[in-house]
PyMOL Python script that loads the backbone (N, CA, C, O; Angstrom):
from pymol import cmd

cmd.read_pdbstr("""\
ATOM      1  N   MET A   1       9.015  84.469 -59.352  1.00  0.00           N
ATOM      2  CA  MET A   1       9.155  82.494 -60.241  1.00  0.00           C
ATOM      3  C   MET A   1      10.002  82.104 -60.035  1.00  0.00           C
ATOM      4  O   MET A   1      11.179  82.459 -60.107  1.00  0.00           O
ATOM      5  N   ASN A   2       8.976  80.458 -59.435  1.00  0.00           N
ATOM      6  CA  ASN A   2       9.869  79.087 -58.736  1.00  0.00           C
ATOM      7  C   ASN A   2      10.693  78.588 -59.902  1.00  0.00           C
ATOM      8  O   ASN A   2      10.767  78.906 -61.089  1.00  0.00           O
ATOM      9  N   LYS A   3      11.581  77.243 -58.752  1.00  0.00           N
ATOM     10  CA  LYS A   3      12.233  76.917 -59.237  1.00  0.00           C
ATOM     11  C   LYS A   3      12.065  76.161 -60.905  1.00  0.00           C
ATOM     12  O   LYS A   3      12.615  76.110 -62.005  1.00  0.00           O
ATOM     13  N   LEU A   4      10.982  75.700 -60.194  1.00  0.00           N
ATOM     14  CA  LEU A   4      10.126  75.165 -61.158  1.00  0.00           C
ATOM     15  C   LEU A   4      10.163  76.086 -62.856  1.00  0.00           C
ATOM     16  O   LEU A   4      10.533  75.694 -63.962  1.00  0.00           O
ATOM     17  N   ASN A   5       9.886  76.739 -62.627  1.00  0.00           N
ATOM     18  CA  ASN A   5       9.721  77.775 -63.883  1.00  0.00           C
ATOM     19  C   ASN A   5      11.306  77.886 -64.314  1.00  0.00           C
ATOM     20  O   ASN A   5      11.364  77.381 -65.435  1.00  0.00           O
ATOM     21  N   ARG A   6      12.231  78.195 -64.033  1.00  0.00           N
ATOM     22  CA  ARG A   6      13.395  78.816 -64.527  1.00  0.00           C
ATOM     23  C   ARG A   6      13.597  77.044 -64.751  1.00  0.00           C
ATOM     24  O   ARG A   6      14.486  77.078 -65.602  1.00  0.00           O
ATOM     25  N   ILE A   7      13.386  75.886 -64.570  1.00  0.00           N
ATOM     26  CA  ILE A   7      13.797  75.322 -64.968  1.00  0.00           C
ATOM     27  C   ILE A   7      13.813  74.960 -66.070  1.00  0.00           C
ATOM     28  O   ILE A   7      14.775  74.572 -66.733  1.00  0.00           O
ATOM     29  N   LYS A   8      11.765  75.154 -66.605  1.00  0.00           N
ATOM     30  CA  LYS A   8      11.412  75.144 -67.587  1.00  0.00           C
ATOM     31  C   LYS A   8      12.222  75.796 -68.937  1.00  0.00           C
ATOM     32  O   LYS A   8      12.387  75.218 -70.012  1.00  0.00           O
ATOM     33  N   LYS A   9      12.672  77.137 -68.582  1.00  0.00           N
ATOM     34  CA  LYS A   9      13.371  78.041 -69.160  1.00  0.00           C
ATOM     35  C   LYS A   9      14.224  77.111 -69.867  1.00  0.00           C
ATOM     36  O   LYS A   9      14.065  76.816 -71.051  1.00  0.00           O
ATOM     37  N   TRP A  10      15.040  76.701 -69.192  1.00  0.00           N
ATOM     38  CA  TRP A  10      16.571  76.651 -69.626  1.00  0.00           C
ATOM     39  C   TRP A  10      16.253  75.049 -70.127  1.00  0.00           C
ATOM     40  O   TRP A  10      17.248  74.346 -70.308  1.00  0.00           O
ATOM     41  N   LEU A  11      15.269  74.604 -70.297  1.00  0.00           N
ATOM     42  CA  LEU A  11      14.959  73.189 -71.190  1.00  0.00           C
ATOM     43  C   LEU A  11      14.231  73.617 -72.669  1.00  0.00           C
ATOM     44  O   LEU A  11      13.870  72.737 -73.451  1.00  0.00           O
ATOM     45  N   SER A  12      14.052  75.078 -72.972  1.00  0.00           N
ATOM     46  CA  SER A  12      13.567  75.436 -73.763  1.00  0.00           C
ATOM     47  C   SER A  12      14.035  75.919 -74.725  1.00  0.00           C
ATOM     48  O   SER A  12      14.400  77.067 -74.473  1.00  0.00           O
ATOM     49  N   GLY A  13      14.398  75.353 -76.695  1.00  0.00           N
ATOM     50  CA  GLY A  13      15.272  76.460 -77.339  1.00  0.00           C
ATOM     51  C   GLY A  13      16.899  75.946 -76.340  1.00  0.00           C
ATOM     52  O   GLY A  13      17.336  75.114 -75.544  1.00  0.00           O
ATOM     53  N   SER A  14      17.408  77.661 -77.454  1.00  0.00           N
ATOM     54  CA  SER A  14      18.834  76.994 -77.488  1.00  0.00           C
ATOM     55  C   SER A  14      19.583  76.976 -75.796  1.00  0.00           C
ATOM     56  O   SER A  14      20.736  76.856 -75.383  1.00  0.00           O
ATOM     57  N   SER A  15      18.575  77.117 -75.313  1.00  0.00           N
ATOM     58  CA  SER A  15      19.211  77.331 -73.827  1.00  0.00           C
ATOM     59  C   SER A  15      19.469  76.056 -73.593  1.00  0.00           C
ATOM     60  O   SER A  15      20.426  75.842 -72.849  1.00  0.00           O
ATOM     61  N   PHE A  16      18.563  74.629 -74.251  1.00  0.00           N
ATOM     62  CA  PHE A  16      17.893  73.709 -73.319  1.00  0.00           C
ATOM     63  C   PHE A  16      19.769  72.738 -74.295  1.00  0.00           C
ATOM     64  O   PHE A  16      20.457  71.885 -73.734  1.00  0.00           O
ATOM     65  N   THR A  17      20.055  73.377 -75.905  1.00  0.00           N
ATOM     66  CA  THR A  17      21.046  72.681 -76.702  1.00  0.00           C
ATOM     67  C   THR A  17      22.512  73.055 -75.434  1.00  0.00           C
ATOM     68  O   THR A  17      23.407  72.339 -74.984  1.00  0.00           O
ATOM     69  N   GLN A  18      22.215  74.218 -75.265  1.00  0.00           N
ATOM     70  CA  GLN A  18      23.628  74.534 -73.610  1.00  0.00           C
ATOM     71  C   GLN A  18      23.808  73.369 -73.249  1.00  0.00           C
ATOM     72  O   GLN A  18      24.650  72.524 -73.555  1.00  0.00           O
ATOM     73  N   LEU A  19      22.604  73.379 -72.291  1.00  0.00           N
ATOM     74  CA  LEU A  19      22.875  72.553 -71.447  1.00  0.00           C
ATOM     75  C   LEU A  19      23.177  70.771 -71.910  1.00  0.00           C
ATOM     76  O   LEU A  19      23.639  69.794 -71.319  1.00  0.00           O
ATOM     77  N   MET A  20      22.814  70.947 -72.812  1.00  0.00           N
ATOM     78  CA  MET A  20      22.975  69.916 -73.152  1.00  0.00           C
ATOM     79  C   MET A  20      24.274  68.894 -74.126  1.00  0.00           C
ATOM     80  O   MET A  20      24.259  67.681 -74.335  1.00  0.00           O
ATOM     81  N   GLU A  21      25.114  69.741 -74.484  1.00  0.00           N
ATOM     82  CA  GLU A  21      26.366  70.061 -74.300  1.00  0.00           C
ATOM     83  C   GLU A  21      27.374  70.680 -73.855  1.00  0.00           C
ATOM     84  O   GLU A  21      28.424  70.962 -74.434  1.00  0.00           O
ATOM     85  N   ARG A  22      26.740  71.085 -71.856  1.00  0.00           N
ATOM     86  CA  ARG A  22      27.228  71.489 -71.329  1.00  0.00           C
ATOM     87  C   ARG A  22      27.618  70.050 -70.181  1.00  0.00           C
ATOM     88  O   ARG A  22      28.627  69.932 -69.486  1.00  0.00           O
ATOM     89  N   GLU A  23      26.613  69.227 -70.279  1.00  0.00           N
ATOM     90  CA  GLU A  23      25.967  68.293 -69.685  1.00  0.00           C
ATOM     91  C   GLU A  23      26.900  67.010 -70.568  1.00  0.00           C
ATOM     92  O   GLU A  23      27.472  65.940 -70.361  1.00  0.00           O
ATOM     93  N   GLY A  24      26.683  67.669 -71.316  1.00  0.00           N
ATOM     94  CA  GLY A  24      27.511  66.343 -72.418  1.00  0.00           C
ATOM     95  C   GLY A  24      26.470  65.155 -72.750  1.00  0.00           C
ATOM     96  O   GLY A  24      26.660  63.952 -72.569  1.00  0.00           O
ATOM     97  N   THR A  25      25.683  65.586 -73.115  1.00  0.00           N
ATOM     98  CA  THR A  25      24.376  64.186 -73.178  1.00  0.00           C
ATOM     99  C   THR A  25      24.402  64.571 -73.829  1.00  0.00           C
ATOM    100  O   THR A  25      25.311  65.360 -74.082  1.00  0.00           O
ATOM    101  N   ASN A  26      22.778  64.157 -75.148  1.00  0.00           N
ATOM    102  CA  ASN A  26      22.423  64.213 -76.627  1.00  0.00           C
ATOM    103  C   ASN A  26      21.013  63.744 -75.236  1.00  0.00           C
ATOM    104  O   ASN A  26      20.950  63.329 -74.078  1.00  0.00           O
ATOM    105  N   LYS A  27      19.799  64.319 -76.757  1.00  0.00           N
ATOM    106  CA  LYS A  27      18.520  63.824 -76.353  1.00  0.00           C
ATOM    107  C   LYS A  27      17.801  62.529 -76.041  1.00  0.00           C
ATOM    108  O   LYS A  27      16.942  62.114 -75.263  1.00  0.00           O
ATOM    109  N   TYR A  28      18.789  61.970 -77.304  1.00  0.00           N
ATOM    110  CA  TYR A  28      18.682  59.874 -77.148  1.00  0.00           C
ATOM    111  C   TYR A  28      19.100  60.376 -75.584  1.00  0.00           C
ATOM    112  O   TYR A  28      18.225  61.106 -75.119  1.00  0.00           O
ATOM    113  N   ARG A  29      19.972  60.202 -74.887  1.00  0.00           N
ATOM    114  CA  ARG A  29      19.980  60.141 -74.179  1.00  0.00           C
ATOM    115  C   ARG A  29      19.197  60.310 -72.714  1.00  0.00           C
ATOM    116  O   ARG A  29      19.360  59.585 -71.733  1.00  0.00           O
ATOM    117  N   ILE A  30      18.429  61.296 -72.809  1.00  0.00           N
ATOM    118  CA  ILE A  30      17.882  61.413 -72.037  1.00  0.00           C
ATOM    119  C   ILE A  30      16.406  61.242 -71.711  1.00  0.00           C
ATOM    120  O   ILE A  30      15.727  61.098 -70.695  1.00  0.00           O
ATOM    121  N   ALA A  31      16.117  61.359 -73.663  1.00  0.00           N
ATOM    122  CA  ALA A  31      14.883  60.039 -73.648  1.00  0.00           C
ATOM    123  C   ALA A  31      14.814  58.802 -73.254  1.00  0.00           C
ATOM    124  O   ALA A  31      13.823  58.337 -72.691  1.00  0.00           O
ATOM    125  N   LYS A  32      15.879  58.148 -73.521  1.00  0.00           N
ATOM    126  CA  LYS A  32      16.275  56.689 -72.729  1.00  0.00           C
ATOM    127  C   LYS A  32      15.663  56.758 -71.168  1.00  0.00           C
ATOM    128  O   LYS A  32      14.675  56.139 -70.775  1.00  0.00           O
ATOM    129  N   ASN A  33      16.869  58.072 -70.027  1.00  0.00           N
ATOM    130  CA  ASN A  33      17.036  57.303 -69.003  1.00  0.00           C
ATOM    131  C   ASN A  33      15.911  58.519 -68.229  1.00  0.00           C
ATOM    132  O   ASN A  33      15.821  58.440 -67.004  1.00  0.00           O
ATOM    133  N   ALA A  34      15.544  59.001 -68.548  1.00  0.00           N
ATOM    134  CA  ALA A  34      13.789  60.246 -68.435  1.00  0.00           C
ATOM    135  C   ALA A  34      12.911  59.567 -68.574  1.00  0.00           C
ATOM    136  O   ALA A  34      11.857  59.839 -67.998  1.00  0.00           O
ATOM    137  N   ASP A  35      12.992  58.728 -69.179  1.00  0.00           N
ATOM    138  CA  ASP A  35      11.249  58.372 -69.656  1.00  0.00           C
ATOM    139  C   ASP A  35      10.985  59.630 -70.251  1.00  0.00           C
ATOM    140  O   ASP A  35      10.313  60.300 -69.467  1.00  0.00           O
ATOM    141  N   ILE A  36      11.268  60.339 -71.482  1.00  0.00           N
ATOM    142  CA  ILE A  36      10.813  60.928 -71.789  1.00  0.00           C
ATOM    143  C   ILE A  36      10.789  61.004 -73.691  1.00  0.00           C
ATOM    144  O   ILE A  36      11.865  60.925 -74.283  1.00  0.00           O
ATOM    145  N   SER A  37       9.454  61.161 -74.492  1.00  0.00           N
ATOM    146  CA  SER A  37       9.501  60.890 -75.411  1.00  0.00           C
ATOM    147  C   SER A  37      10.730  61.498 -76.248  1.00  0.00           C
ATOM    148  O   SER A  37      11.275  62.478 -75.739  1.00  0.00           O
ATOM    149  N   TYR A  38      11.281  60.979 -77.605  1.00  0.00           N
ATOM    150  CA  TYR A  38      12.666  61.281 -78.173  1.00  0.00           C
ATOM    151  C   TYR A  38      11.443  63.757 -78.422  1.00  0.00           C
ATOM    152  O   TYR A  38      11.445  64.928 -78.043  1.00  0.00           O
ATOM    153  N   GLN A  39      10.733  62.638 -79.390  1.00  0.00           N
ATOM    154  CA  GLN A  39      10.158  64.082 -79.856  1.00  0.00           C
ATOM    155  C   GLN A  39       9.782  65.620 -79.758  1.00  0.00           C
ATOM    156  O   GLN A  39       9.666  66.699 -80.340  1.00  0.00           O
ATOM    157  N   SER A  40       9.624  64.507 -77.935  1.00  0.00           N
ATOM    158  CA  SER A  40       8.792  65.700 -76.746  1.00  0.00           C
ATOM    159  C   SER A  40      10.676  66.929 -76.835  1.00  0.00           C
ATOM    160  O   SER A  40      10.819  68.132 -77.057  1.00  0.00           O
ATOM    161  N   LEU A  41      11.577  65.955 -76.575  1.00  0.00           N
ATOM    162  CA  LEU A  41      12.569  66.422 -76.473  1.00  0.00           C
ATOM    163  C   LEU A  41      12.926  68.014 -77.435  1.00  0.00           C
ATOM    164  O   LEU A  41      13.095  69.218 -77.242  1.00  0.00           O
ATOM    165  N   LEU A  42      12.875  66.720 -78.835  1.00  0.00           N
ATOM    166  CA  LEU A  42      13.146  68.136 -79.829  1.00  0.00           C
ATOM    167  C   LEU A  42      11.454  69.094 -80.357  1.00  0.00           C
ATOM    168  O   LEU A  42      11.406  69.837 -81.338  1.00  0.00           O
ATOM    169  N   ASN A  43      10.829  68.945 -79.874  1.00  0.00           N
ATOM    170  CA  ASN A  43      10.295  70.063 -79.966  1.00  0.00           C
ATOM    171  C   ASN A  43      10.301  71.176 -78.161  1.00  0.00           C
ATOM    172  O   ASN A  43      10.224  72.382 -77.923  1.00  0.00           O
ATOM    173  N   TRP A  44      10.368  70.550 -77.729  1.00  0.00           N
ATOM    174  CA  TRP A  44      10.877  71.268 -76.415  1.00  0.00           C
ATOM    175  C   TRP A  44      12.198  72.327 -76.841  1.00  0.00           C
ATOM    176  O   TRP A  44      12.389  73.495 -76.501  1.00  0.00           O
ATOM    177  N   GLU A  45      12.934  71.511 -77.634  1.00  0.00           N
ATOM    178  CA  GLU A  45      14.149  72.758 -77.899  1.00  0.00           C
ATOM    179  C   GLU A  45      14.113  73.388 -79.598  1.00  0.00           C
ATOM    180  O   GLU A  45      15.017  74.075 -80.073  1.00  0.00           O
ATOM    181  N   SER A  46      13.156  73.069 -80.166  1.00  0.00           N
ATOM    182  CA  SER A  46      12.100  74.479 -81.484  1.00  0.00           C
ATOM    183  C   SER A  46      11.257  74.703 -80.979  1.00  0.00           C
ATOM    184  O   SER A  46      10.330  75.049 -81.712  1.00  0.00           O
ATOM    185  N   CYS A  47      11.022  74.683 -79.777  1.00  0.00           N
ATOM    186  CA  CYS A  47      10.190  75.451 -78.995  1.00  0.00           C
ATOM    187  C   CYS A  47       8.941  75.175 -79.259  1.00  0.00           C
ATOM    188  O   CYS A  47       8.156  75.945 -78.704  1.00  0.00           O
ATOM    189  N   ARG A  48       8.654  74.681 -79.649  1.00  0.00           N
ATOM    190  CA  ARG A  48       7.657  74.133 -80.554  1.00  0.00           C
ATOM    191  C   ARG A  48       5.673  73.913 -79.060  1.00  0.00           C
ATOM    192  O   ARG A  48       4.468  74.129 -78.938  1.00  0.00           O
ATOM    193  N   CYS A  49       6.855  73.381 -78.459  1.00  0.00           N
ATOM    194  CA  CYS A  49       6.308  73.457 -76.967  1.00  0.00           C
ATOM    195  C   CYS A  49       7.521  73.675 -76.146  1.00  0.00           C
ATOM    196  O   CYS A  49       8.697  73.891 -76.440  1.00  0.00           O
ATOM    197  N   LYS A  50       6.689  73.518 -74.693  1.00  0.00           N
ATOM    198  CA  LYS A  50       7.711  73.798 -73.482  1.00  0.00           C
ATOM    199  C   LYS A  50       7.499  72.259 -72.428  1.00  0.00           C
ATOM    200  O   LYS A  50       6.543  71.517 -72.653  1.00  0.00           O
ATOM    201  N   PRO A  51       8.279  72.015 -71.564  1.00  0.00           N
ATOM    202  CA  PRO A  51       7.620  70.544 -70.792  1.00  0.00           C
ATOM    203  C   PRO A  51       7.172  70.677 -69.781  1.00  0.00           C
ATOM    204  O   PRO A  51       7.621  71.540 -69.027  1.00  0.00           O
ATOM    205  N   ASN A  52       5.887  69.678 -69.334  1.00  0.00           N
ATOM    206  CA  ASN A  52       5.286  70.135 -69.016  1.00  0.00           C
ATOM    207  C   ASN A  52       5.908  70.343 -67.487  1.00  0.00           C
ATOM    208  O   ASN A  52       7.134  70.447 -67.432  1.00  0.00           O
ATOM    209  N   ASP A  53       5.020  70.426 -66.004  1.00  0.00           N
ATOM    210  CA  ASP A  53       6.189  69.872 -64.839  1.00  0.00           C
ATOM    211  C   ASP A  53       6.455  68.341 -64.499  1.00  0.00           C
ATOM    212  O   ASP A  53       7.172  68.355 -63.499  1.00  0.00           O
ATOM    213  N   ARG A  54       6.300  67.534 -64.732  1.00  0.00           N
ATOM    214  CA  ARG A  54       6.294  66.305 -65.091  1.00  0.00           C
ATOM    215  C   ARG A  54       7.509  65.510 -65.297  1.00  0.00           C
ATOM    216  O   ARG A  54       8.290  64.728 -64.755  1.00  0.00           O
ATOM    217  N   SER A  55       7.157  66.324 -66.699  1.00  0.00           N
ATOM    218  CA  SER A  55       8.767  66.095 -67.469  1.00  0.00           C
ATOM    219  C   SER A  55       9.803  66.754 -67.015  1.00  0.00           C
ATOM    220  O   SER A  55      10.772  66.162 -66.540  1.00  0.00           O
ATOM    221  N   ALA A  56       9.732  67.999 -67.099  1.00  0.00           N
ATOM    222  CA  ALA A  56      10.810  68.950 -66.704  1.00  0.00           C
ATOM    223  C   ALA A  56      10.902  68.463 -65.391  1.00  0.00           C
ATOM    224  O   ALA A  56      12.097  68.181 -65.478  1.00  0.00           O
ATOM    225  N   LEU A  57      10.535  68.048 -63.938  1.00  0.00           N
ATOM    226  CA  LEU A  57      11.209  67.605 -62.961  1.00  0.00           C
ATOM    227  C   LEU A  57      12.050  66.455 -63.494  1.00  0.00           C
ATOM    228  O   LEU A  57      13.229  66.419 -63.141  1.00  0.00           O
ATOM    229  N   ALA A  58      11.465  65.284 -64.499  1.00  0.00           N
ATOM    230  CA  ALA A  58      12.596  63.814 -64.582  1.00  0.00           C
ATOM    231  C   ALA A  58      13.660  64.427 -65.158  1.00  0.00           C
ATOM    232  O   ALA A  58      14.686  64.046 -64.594  1.00  0.00           O
ATOM    233  N   VAL A  59      13.870  65.163 -65.981  1.00  0.00           N
ATOM    234  CA  VAL A  59      14.631  65.398 -67.255  1.00  0.00           C
ATOM    235  C   VAL A  59      15.435  66.520 -65.719  1.00  0.00           C
ATOM    236  O   VAL A  59      15.755  65.778 -64.790  1.00  0.00           O
ATOM    237  N   ALA A  60      15.668  67.698 -65.500  1.00  0.00           N
ATOM    238  CA  ALA A  60      16.005  68.411 -64.781  1.00  0.00           C
ATOM    239  C   ALA A  60      16.472  67.257 -63.486  1.00  0.00           C
ATOM    240  O   ALA A  60      17.204  67.697 -62.599  1.00  0.00           O
ATOM    241  N   SER A  61      16.048  65.876 -63.429  1.00  0.00           N
ATOM    242  CA  SER A  61      16.291  65.632 -61.996  1.00  0.00           C
ATOM    243  C   SER A  61      18.225  64.488 -62.916  1.00  0.00           C
ATOM    244  O   SER A  61      19.381  64.458 -62.494  1.00  0.00           O
ATOM    245  N   TYR A  62      17.645  63.883 -64.048  1.00  0.00           N
ATOM    246  CA  TYR A  62      18.355  63.491 -64.531  1.00  0.00           C
ATOM    247  C   TYR A  62      19.441  63.783 -64.909  1.00  0.00           C
ATOM    248  O   TYR A  62      20.439  63.070 -64.802  1.00  0.00           O
ATOM    249  N   LEU A  63      19.376  65.047 -65.479  1.00  0.00           N
ATOM    250  CA  LEU A  63      20.748  66.002 -65.670  1.00  0.00           C
ATOM    251  C   LEU A  63      21.356  66.986 -64.109  1.00  0.00           C
ATOM    252  O   LEU A  63      21.939  68.070 -64.112  1.00  0.00           O
ATOM    253  N   GLY A  64      21.049  66.328 -63.187  1.00  0.00           N
ATOM    254  CA  GLY A  64      21.546  66.631 -61.961  1.00  0.00           C
ATOM    255  C   GLY A  64      20.869  68.656 -61.757  1.00  0.00           C
ATOM    256  O   GLY A  64      21.632  69.400 -61.141  1.00  0.00           O
ATOM    257  N   LEU A  65      19.777  69.152 -62.202  1.00  0.00           N
ATOM    258  CA  LEU A  65      20.330  70.400 -62.165  1.00  0.00           C
ATOM    259  C   LEU A  65      19.085  70.864 -60.936  1.00  0.00           C
ATOM    260  O   LEU A  65      18.587  71.962 -60.689  1.00  0.00           O
ATOM    261  N   ILE A  66      18.800  69.123 -60.161  1.00  0.00           N
ATOM    262  CA  ILE A  66      17.186  69.217 -59.190  1.00  0.00           C
ATOM    263  C   ILE A  66      17.763  68.002 -58.276  1.00  0.00           C
ATOM    264  O   ILE A  66      18.075  66.848 -58.572  1.00  0.00           O
ATOM    265  N   SER A  67      17.781  68.654 -57.155  1.00  0.00           N
ATOM    266  CA  SER A  67      18.012  67.475 -56.549  1.00  0.00           C
ATOM    267  C   SER A  67      16.773  66.607 -55.972  1.00  0.00           C
ATOM    268  O   SER A  67      15.779  67.219 -56.362  1.00  0.00           O
ATOM    269  N   ASN A  68      16.293  65.319 -55.130  1.00  0.00           N
ATOM    270  CA  ASN A  68      15.514  64.789 -55.187  1.00  0.00           C
ATOM    271  C   ASN A  68      14.512  64.997 -54.126  1.00  0.00           C
ATOM    272  O   ASN A  68      13.418  64.440 -54.039  1.00  0.00           O
ATOM    273  N   ASP A  69      15.377  66.471 -52.781  1.00  0.00           N
ATOM    274  CA  ASP A  69      14.450  66.577 -52.048  1.00  0.00           C
ATOM    275  C   ASP A  69      13.069  68.064 -53.262  1.00  0.00           C
ATOM    276  O   ASP A  69      11.894  68.002 -53.625  1.00  0.00           O
ATOM    277  N   ASP A  70      14.169  69.098 -53.415  1.00  0.00           N
ATOM    278  CA  ASP A  70      13.549  69.661 -54.564  1.00  0.00           C
ATOM    279  C   ASP A  70      12.582  68.657 -55.209  1.00  0.00           C
ATOM    280  O   ASP A  70      11.610  68.522 -54.467  1.00  0.00           O
ATOM    281  N   GLN A  71      12.447  67.581 -56.787  1.00  0.00           N
ATOM    282  CA  GLN A  71      11.827  67.047 -56.286  1.00  0.00           C
ATOM    283  C   GLN A  71      10.547  66.666 -55.908  1.00  0.00           C
ATOM    284  O   GLN A  71       9.429  66.592 -56.417  1.00  0.00           O
ATOM    285  N   ILE A  72      11.209  66.397 -54.600  1.00  0.00           N
ATOM    286  CA  ILE A  72       9.973  66.390 -53.792  1.00  0.00           C
ATOM    287  C   ILE A  72       9.185  67.050 -53.282  1.00  0.00           C
ATOM    288  O   ILE A  72       8.205  66.564 -52.716  1.00  0.00           O
ATOM    289  N   ILE A  73       9.438  68.440 -53.363  1.00  0.00           N
ATOM    290  CA  ILE A  73       8.991  70.004 -53.157  1.00  0.00           C
ATOM    291  C   ILE A  73       7.919  70.263 -53.683  1.00  0.00           C
ATOM    292  O   ILE A  73       6.788  70.539 -53.282  1.00  0.00           O
ATOM    293  N   GLU A  74       8.812  70.043 -55.424  1.00  0.00           N
ATOM    294  CA  GLU A  74       7.646  70.804 -56.039  1.00  0.00           C
ATOM    295  C   GLU A  74       6.544  69.488 -56.658  1.00  0.00           C
ATOM    296  O   GLU A  74       5.377  69.731 -56.964  1.00  0.00           O
ATOM    297  N   LEU A  75       7.033  68.393 -56.741  1.00  0.00           N
ATOM    298  CA  LEU A  75       5.366  67.416 -56.347  1.00  0.00           C
ATOM    299  C   LEU A  75       4.268  67.247 -55.774  1.00  0.00           C
ATOM    300  O   LEU A  75       3.153  66.872 -56.137  1.00  0.00           O
ATOM    301  N   GLU A  76       5.072  67.819 -54.105  1.00  0.00           N
ATOM    302  CA  GLU A  76       3.813  68.230 -53.436  1.00  0.00           C
ATOM    303  C   GLU A  76       3.448  70.050 -53.537  1.00  0.00           C
ATOM    304  O   GLU A  76       2.290  70.459 -53.617  1.00  0.00           O
ATOM    305  N   ARG A  77       4.159  70.590 -53.523  1.00  0.00           N
ATOM    306  CA  ARG A  77       3.118  71.914 -54.806  1.00  0.00           C
ATOM    307  C   ARG A  77       2.458  71.565 -55.602  1.00  0.00           C
ATOM    308  O   ARG A  77       1.732  72.455 -56.045  1.00  0.00           O
ATOM    309  N   GLU A  78       2.304  70.272 -56.198  1.00  0.00           N
ATOM    310  CA  GLU A  78       1.533  70.130 -57.508  1.00  0.00           C
ATOM    311  C   GLU A  78       0.366  70.242 -56.993  1.00  0.00           C
ATOM    312  O   GLU A  78      -0.569  71.043 -56.972  1.00  0.00           O
ATOM    313  N   ALA A  79       0.898  68.368 -56.226  1.00  0.00           N
ATOM    314  CA  ALA A  79      -0.440  67.889 -55.330  1.00  0.00           C
ATOM    315  C   ALA A  79      -1.716  68.812 -54.687  1.00  0.00           C
ATOM    316  O   ALA A  79      -2.946  68.848 -54.718  1.00  0.00           O
ATOM    317  N   ASN A  80      -0.575  69.525 -54.088  1.00  0.00           N
ATOM    318  CA  ASN A  80      -1.715  70.880 -53.036  1.00  0.00           C
ATOM    319  C   ASN A  80      -2.100  71.717 -53.847  1.00  0.00           C
ATOM    320  O   ASN A  80      -3.037  72.326 -53.330  1.00  0.00           O
ATOM    321  N   GLU A  81      -1.922  72.031 -54.695  1.00  0.00           N
ATOM    322  CA  GLU A  81      -2.534  72.587 -55.919  1.00  0.00           C
ATOM    323  C   GLU A  81      -3.534  71.838 -56.700  1.00  0.00           C
ATOM    324  O   GLU A  81      -4.241  72.481 -57.476  1.00  0.00           O
ATOM    325  N   ILE A  82      -3.674  70.662 -56.605  1.00  0.00           N
ATOM    326  CA  ILE A  82      -4.796  70.016 -57.508  1.00  0.00           C
ATOM    327  C   ILE A  82      -5.711  69.770 -56.580  1.00  0.00           C
ATOM    328  O   ILE A  82      -6.863  69.592 -56.976  1.00  0.00           O
ATOM    329  N   LYS A  83      -5.446  69.705 -55.233  1.00  0.00           N
ATOM    330  CA  LYS A  83      -6.381  69.414 -54.050  1.00  0.00           C
ATOM    331  C   LYS A  83      -6.909  70.635 -53.975  1.00  0.00           C
ATOM    332  O   LYS A  83      -8.112  70.377 -54.014  1.00  0.00           O
ATOM    333  N   SER A  84      -6.832  71.564 -53.910  1.00  0.00           N
ATOM    334  CA  SER A  84      -7.584  72.950 -53.803  1.00  0.00           C
ATOM    335  C   SER A  84      -8.136  73.327 -54.831  1.00  0.00           C
ATOM    336  O   SER A  84      -9.187  73.952 -54.688  1.00  0.00           O
ATOM    337  N   LYS A  85      -7.502  73.021 -56.533  1.00  0.00           N
ATOM    338  CA  LYS A  85      -8.664  72.808 -57.135  1.00  0.00           C
ATOM    339  C   LYS A  85      -9.932  71.683 -57.039  1.00  0.00           C
ATOM    340  O   LYS A  85     -11.030  71.952 -57.526  1.00  0.00           O
ATOM    341  N   LEU A  86      -9.730  70.722 -56.532  1.00  0.00           N
ATOM    342  CA  LEU A  86     -11.042  69.503 -56.748  1.00  0.00           C
ATOM    343  C   LEU A  86     -12.213  70.197 -55.764  1.00  0.00           C
ATOM    344  O   LEU A  86     -13.388  70.395 -56.074  1.00  0.00           O
ATOM    345  N   ALA A  87     -11.243  70.658 -53.877  1.00  0.00           N
ATOM    346  CA  ALA A  87     -12.271  71.474 -53.667  1.00  0.00           C
ATOM    347  C   ALA A  87     -13.103  72.001 -54.235  1.00  0.00           C
ATOM    348  O   ALA A  87     -14.172  71.417 -54.413  1.00  0.00           O
ATOM    349  N   ARG A  88     -12.861  73.446 -54.769  1.00  0.00           N
ATOM    350  CA  ARG A  88     -13.366  74.697 -54.971  1.00  0.00           C
ATOM    351  C   ARG A  88     -14.684  74.017 -56.452  1.00  0.00           C
ATOM    352  O   ARG A  88     -15.705  74.606 -56.808  1.00  0.00           O
ATOM    353  N   LEU A  89     -14.011  72.323 -57.143  1.00  0.00           N
ATOM    354  CA  LEU A  89     -15.618  71.923 -57.773  1.00  0.00           C
ATOM    355  C   LEU A  89     -16.076  71.283 -56.935  1.00  0.00           C
ATOM    356  O   LEU A  89     -17.162  70.789 -57.238  1.00  0.00           O
ATOM    357  N   LYS A  90     -15.732  71.074 -56.019  1.00  0.00           N
ATOM    358  CA  LYS A  90     -17.296  70.840 -54.847  1.00  0.00           C
ATOM    359  C   LYS A  90     -18.172  70.841 -54.588  1.00  0.00           C
ATOM    360  O   LYS A  90     -18.479  70.493 -53.448  1.00  0.00           O
TER     361      LYS A  90
END
""", "prot")
cmd.dss("prot")
cmd.show_as("cartoon", "prot")
cmd.util.cbc("prot")
cmd.orient("prot")
């Protein structure tokens, strides 16, 4: 399991609630600072949906779970996957 998938698990359900408590923050602050909708964070916490890659990276970066270097690596991996999919469609 790659780092991004682990982070997505941390950003769901009760682990997300515990993470916010540990970091001394709340959904409102995260939504404002990570440019994510408050409703999305509510959905993550209630397990109605899981974060997508970009949202997870933004929140993880805000919470200090991932460094800028790690974020760049994950975005480059995502870009390579997209390039690969495009090449197969041609």
